[in-house]
N, C-alpha and C positions, 0 to 999 in steps of 0.2 A: 504494500499499499504506500510505504514511503517513498519507493522508486517511481510508482505512478504519479505521485504528487511533485516529485522532482522533475519529471519529464514534463509535466503540465506546467510547472512553474518556468521552466527553461523556455517555454514558448512566449512567456509573457515579454512584449518589446522594451519594458522599463528595464526589466532584470538583465537582458542582453545589453541594452545600452549602458547599463551601470557597470558590467563585466568589462565591457570595452573602455569605460572611463578608468577603471582601476588599471587596465593594462597599459595606460599612458604614462609619461614621465612626470613623477612627483604628483600623484593624482590628490586633490583636495576637494572636501565636501563644501561647496559654496552655494549651490543652489537647491531649492526646494527638492526637486526631482532626484538629486543626489542623495537627500536624506531618506527619501522613499525608497530609492533604489537600494540603499544600504539595509533597510529593513527587510526586504525581499532577499537579499544576499545572506543577511543573518539568519533568515529561514531556511535558505537553501542549504547553507553550511551546516546548520544544526540539525538538519534532516538527514545528512549524510552519514552512512553506516560507519565510515571510518572517523567521523568526529567524535571525540571523548568528551563526555560529561561527567564533571566532578560530582560527588555525592550531595544530595540536597538535605539539608538539615533537617527538614520536615518530611523527607521522603517523596517529594513532588517528582513526578516523572519529567523528563525533558519535553515530551510532547504537550504537556500542560503549558510549558513556557511558549513553544511554537503556537499553539492555539491562541494563548493571550496576545500574542504580537499582532494578530489580525485586527485587534480592536486598539491597539496603542495609539495614544496620541503622540505623534513624532514632533521632536525637538531638534533643531540645527543650532549647534552651539559654534560660534564663531571663535577662532583662536584667540582673538583680544580678549573677548568676553571670558573665556575659559582661564586664561592667565590671570585676569584681575580676580576671578573667583579663588582661584587656588591660592593667590598672594594674600587674600585677605585673612585677618586674623583668625586664630583658633575658634570654634564656638565655645560659648560658655558651659559649664556644667547645667544640664536642663534633662527634664522628663520628655521623652519622645512622644509626640502627640499623634494621635489616629487621623489627624486632619492635615498633616504636613505634605500630603501628595496634591498637586494641582488637579490630576485626573485619576481615576482608580488604576489606569495602566498607562505608563509612559514609556517612551523609547528615545533614549538620548544618543543623537549623532553628531560627533565632533568634526570639525573641518579637517583636522589631521589626526593621526593615530598618536595614542599616548603610550610611552614606554612602560613595561611592567618591570618593576625593580624588586630585588630582595631586601631586605632590612640593612644587608652590607652594601647596597648601592650597586650590585651586579644587575644589568639588564637579562631578564629570561624570557622576553617576548615583547609584544604589543598588543593593544586593544584600540578599539574605536567605538563600538556600540554597546549599549547599556540599557537593559531591559528592567523596569521597576513595576511590581504588580501587587496591588493591594490584596491582602488577606485578613480574615478575622484576626491572626495571631500578629500581623506585621506586614513589612515589605519584603516579597520575594525578589530576589536580585539575581540576575543572569548576565554575565559579561563574556563576550567573545574575546578570543585570545589566540594569538598565533606565536608558537615557539621559534626559536632560531632556525630550526630545521624545516619549517613551514607547517607543521602539525596544527591542526585546528582543536582548540579546547574550549568547551563552554563551562565557565566557572560559576557555581551557584552558591548563593550564602543568603543571608536574611538580616533584617534589621527589625527588631521586636518592638511594637507600640509599648508604652509603659517602662521600657528600660530607661536607664539613667545613662546619658553620656557624659563623661567617658568612662565612669565607674564600672559599668557592666560589660565592658568590652577588654579583651586581652591584647596584649602586644600584637598578636596576628591580625585580629579584626579591627582594631581601633583605627588604623589609617584608611581602610577601605569605607569603613562605616563613616568617617569624617568626611571623605569626598562626597558621598551620597548625600548626608544630611545638610553640608554646606551647600550643595548644588541646588537643594530643595529650598533651603532658606534664602538663597539668593535670588531664585525665581520669584518668591512670595515678598521680596523687599522692593523699594521703589527705585533701585538702581538700574536694572535692565529694562529695555522697551521690547516686549514680545509681540511680535506682528503675525497674524495668520496669513499665510500666502500659498497660492495654488501652485501647481506645476506649470512651466510655460505652455504657450499655446500648441507648439509642435508636439510635445510629450503628450497632452491631453488628446489631441488629434488622433495619434498612433493608438493610444490606449482605447479610445472610443472605437476606432476602425477595427481593433482587435476583437471587439465585442464585450468589453468589460463594462460592468454597470456604473451608472452616474456617481454612486458613493465613492468608488474607486477612483474615477476619473477626476472628480471635483474635489478629492480629498485636499485639505490645507495641512501646511506645516507650520508649526510656531518657530519662527526665526528669532533667536535670542541675540539682540544687539544692545549697544549702550545708550541709556537715555541721556539727552543733553540735561546738565545740571541746572535746575531750577531755583535752587535754595537762595535766601536772601543773606545767609550767615548769620542771622540772628539767633540762630540755635538749632537744634536737631530737624532735619527737613525743611529748614527755614523758618521754624516757629519758635516759640518760647519766650519766657519773660524776662525782661531785663531787671537785673538786681543791683541795688547801690552797693557798689564795691568801690575800693581805692585802686583798682587796677582792672584790667581785662587780660585773658589769656586763650589760648587755643586748646580745645579738647580734641584729641585725635578719634578719628573714626573708630567704632568698636561694635561688637554684638552684645545685644542685652538680652537676657532670658526672661521673656514676658509670661508671667504665670496665667492660665487660663482655668479658673476653679471648676467651670462647668465641664471640662475634658480632663480635669486633674493632671494636667501636661503643660510644659512649656512651648511657646513659639519662639525661636531666635529672631530677634528684631535688630536690623542694622541701624546704627545710629552715626549719621554723617560727622565728618570734622566740623567743628561749629566754633563761635567765639562765645565766651561767657564773660561776664563781668560788664563794667561800664566802659564803653568803647572810647569815651572822652578822656578817660583816665589813661596813665602809662600802660603799655604792654608789658606783662610779666614773662619774662625770658626763662624758659625752663632749661636746665642743664642736666643731662642724663649721664651719670657716673657709671660707667659699665667695668665691674671688676670681675675677674676670673678666681 
């Protein structure tokens, strides 16, 4: 049955176009059809008999992830946005909320592949696509990877709702969980501009001509880009009250764990760099003394 699905998938003009795109020099996912093509490629590789699937923490079969992919909202992450998200400060200690996902199922497609490193800094492969799927117990995670020999491996993990970050994660799982939680928190912040964009007209025309339904032809991709800064500098997000001070100073951007009693969980909220104090008074210079 899997082989029959693969034969049918290979007839998809978008998948064939994406495979040709991958064969080009230094391919980058920059267009909506690239992200949708990568989702098809992810399914195509994941269903191949030679593809290895790591054990699932909840015993969920690989076919479940492949089926969930059909209903995933696809996000295309620009490299510039990914770099900013990665370089932002670590998330504060917080209880993981059941409402941290923007959709029940999402697929993240990066502009360029991301190296997979050991804790000792040795590259063991690369990855590009990430599937996150809501379950009653948490977020099921599946990440595609390719080792240096070209072998495809689908790595499965989980992020449980109600767990405390970083307390409930060990040395092996903390860094992957941080990446996922930070990307989700970044999407819910005011920093990015997320725009729904369809494939180009040529790609839609080819898909329609091949007999695909309107839902597939007109599907949109959420393109993640940077929003122009609109704050006034008076406080977090351009708001805040002036307080009578003898000086003013800069507060660096940081995450704040906002507690939601109704969920018994936190939402990480990004607080922009902003000025505090009386701006008519002298600027207080802060000197950071770093000792080893």
